[in-house]
C-alpha positions as CSV (number, residue, x, y, z in Angstrom):
1,M,-31.5,59.7,111.9
2,E,-33.5,58.8,108.8
3,M,-32.5,62.0,107.1
4,R,-28.8,61.4,107.8
5,S,-29.1,57.9,106.3
6,R,-30.6,59.3,103.1
7,I,-27.9,61.9,102.8
8,V,-25.2,59.3,103.3
9,G,-26.9,57.0,100.8
10,G,-27.2,59.8,98.3
11,V,-23.5,60.8,98.7
12,L,-22.5,57.1,98.3
13,A,-24.7,56.8,95.2
14,L,-23.0,59.8,93.6
15,A,-19.6,58.6,94.5
16,L,-20.2,55.1,93.1
17,A,-22.1,56.2,90.0
18,P,-19.1,55.9,87.6
19,A,-18.4,52.4,88.9
20,L,-22.0,51.4,88.5
21,A,-22.4,52.9,85.0
22,L,-23.6,50.7,82.1
23,P,-21.0,48.2,80.9
24,V,-18.5,49.4,78.3
25,R,-19.5,48.2,74.8
26,A,-17.2,46.7,72.2
27,E,-17.1,48.1,68.7
28,T,-16.2,46.2,65.6
29,I,-12.9,47.5,64.3
30,S,-11.2,46.4,61.0
31,L,-7.5,45.9,61.7
32,S,-4.5,44.3,60.0
33,L,-3.2,41.3,62.0
34,A,0.0,43.3,62.5
35,D,-2.0,46.1,64.2
36,A,-3.9,43.6,66.3
37,I,-0.6,42.1,67.5
38,N,0.6,45.6,68.4
39,I,-2.5,46.4,70.3
40,L,-2.2,43.1,72.2
41,A,1.3,43.9,73.2
42,A,0.2,47.4,74.5
43,L,-2.8,46.0,76.4
44,E,-0.5,43.5,78.1
45,Q,1.5,46.5,79.5
46,L,-1.6,48.0,81.3
47,D,-1.2,45.7,84.3
48,G,1.1,48.2,85.9
49,Y,4.6,49.5,86.1
50,D,7.7,48.7,88.1
51,K,8.9,51.1,90.8
52,V,12.1,50.9,92.8
53,V,11.4,51.4,96.6
54,K,13.8,51.6,99.5
55,D,13.3,49.0,102.2
56,G,15.8,50.3,104.8
57,A,19.2,50.2,103.1
58,A,18.0,47.7,100.4
59,E,16.2,48.6,97.3
60,R,13.5,46.4,95.7
61,V,11.2,46.5,92.7
62,V,7.5,46.5,93.3
63,K,4.7,46.3,90.7
64,I,2.3,49.3,90.9
65,S,-1.1,48.7,89.3
66,Y,-2.5,51.5,87.1
67,Q,-5.6,53.0,88.6
68,L,-8.3,51.6,86.2
69,S,-11.9,50.9,87.0
70,G,-13.0,47.3,87.3
71,Q,-15.2,47.9,84.2
72,I,-12.2,48.9,82.1
73,R,-10.1,46.1,83.5
74,L,-12.8,43.6,82.4
75,A,-13.0,45.2,79.0
76,I,-9.2,45.0,78.5
77,A,-9.3,41.3,79.6
78,K,-12.0,40.5,77.0
79,D,-9.9,42.4,74.4
80,L,-6.8,40.4,75.4
81,T,-8.8,37.2,74.9
82,H,-9.9,38.1,71.4
83,L,-6.5,39.3,70.3
84,R,-4.6,36.3,71.8
85,S,-6.9,34.0,69.9
86,A,-6.1,35.8,66.6
87,L,-2.4,35.6,67.4
88,E,-2.6,31.9,68.1
89,M,-4.5,31.4,64.8
90,F,-1.7,33.3,63.0
91,K,1.0,31.1,64.6
92,I,-0.8,28.0,63.4
93,A,-1.2,29.4,59.9
94,R,2.4,30.5,59.8
95,A,3.6,27.1,60.9
96,G,1.5,25.5,58.2
97,K,2.9,27.9,55.6
98,I,6.5,27.2,56.7
99,E,5.9,23.4,56.5
100,E,4.3,23.9,53.0
101,I,7.1,26.0,51.6
102,V,10.1,24.4,53.3
103,G,8.8,20.9,52.6
104,A,10.3,17.6,53.7
105,N,14.0,18.8,53.8
106,G,13.2,21.2,56.7
107,T,15.8,23.8,55.7
108,L,15.4,27.3,54.5
109,P,18.7,28.6,53.0
110,P,19.2,32.4,53.4
111,G,18.4,34.3,50.2
112,S,16.7,31.3,48.6
113,E,13.5,31.5,46.6
114,A,11.8,29.6,49.4
115,E,12.8,32.2,51.9
116,T,11.6,35.0,49.7
117,K,8.3,33.2,49.1
118,L,7.8,32.6,52.9
119,G,8.6,36.2,53.7
120,K,5.9,37.4,51.2
121,E,3.4,34.9,52.5
122,I,3.9,36.0,56.1
123,T,3.8,39.7,55.1
124,L,0.5,39.0,53.3
125,M,-0.9,37.3,56.4
126,L,0.1,40.1,58.7
127,S,-1.4,42.7,56.4
128,S,-4.7,40.9,56.0
129,K,-7.6,42.8,57.5
130,Q,-9.9,41.2,60.1
131,N,-12.7,42.4,62.2
132,F,-12.2,42.6,66.0
133,D,-14.7,43.5,68.6
134,L,-12.7,45.8,70.8
135,V,-13.5,48.5,73.4
136,R,-12.8,52.2,72.4
137,L,-10.7,53.7,75.2
138,S,-10.5,57.3,76.3
139,S,-7.9,59.2,78.3
140,A,-10.4,59.1,81.2
141,D,-10.8,55.3,80.9
142,L,-7.0,54.9,81.2
143,G,-6.7,57.4,84.1
144,L,-4.4,59.8,82.2
145,L,-6.1,62.8,83.7
146,P,-6.3,63.9,87.4
147,P,-6.9,62.5,89.9
148,S,-5.3,59.2,88.7
149,N,-2.5,60.5,86.4
150,N,-1.5,57.0,85.4
151,P,2.1,57.1,84.1
152,I,1.3,55.0,81.0
153,P,4.3,55.3,78.6
154,A,3.8,57.1,75.3
155,T,5.0,54.0,73.4
156,V,2.0,52.1,74.9
157,L,-0.4,54.9,74.1
158,E,0.9,55.1,70.6
159,R,0.2,51.4,70.0
160,L,-3.3,51.9,71.4
161,S,-4.1,54.9,69.2
162,V,-6.1,52.7,66.9
163,V,-8.6,52.0,69.7
164,F,-8.7,55.5,71.2
165,E,-11.8,57.5,71.0
166,S,-11.6,60.5,68.6
167,E,-10.5,62.8,71.5
168,V,-6.9,61.5,71.3
169,K,-6.4,61.1,67.6
């Protein structure tokens, strides 16, 4: 009986090894704010996808979660927190810039000098580089390979290409 327990314990240890691996580590990546916003939008899409299922004669839409490890889900959640914080700071800065340029009258006529200046200022903000501590993802992390074969859309993968490990670039 003891031998059988050891064999079962060994098999379980091998099966759980990937889940018990060392935590995924973030890496500092220099990104424009526009790239960071694109990555945020892509990471938000990794919760799952909608699938139409038949329930008798009726059809309904259910959310199917992508098969991702708990470790990767936690890493994505941390990345989302960092990126959302940057987006919120951008929104505050943009509102301040609008108030500064538009002034007391509160209008921004199309084609005006003020509109052109505001557009340039926002473009400058979006192109500014910042450092973000984000996790590098691999095709295995996202379950793109068997046995998971997660059907993550190519548009989402393209937006995440900046944080992919070199295998995907």
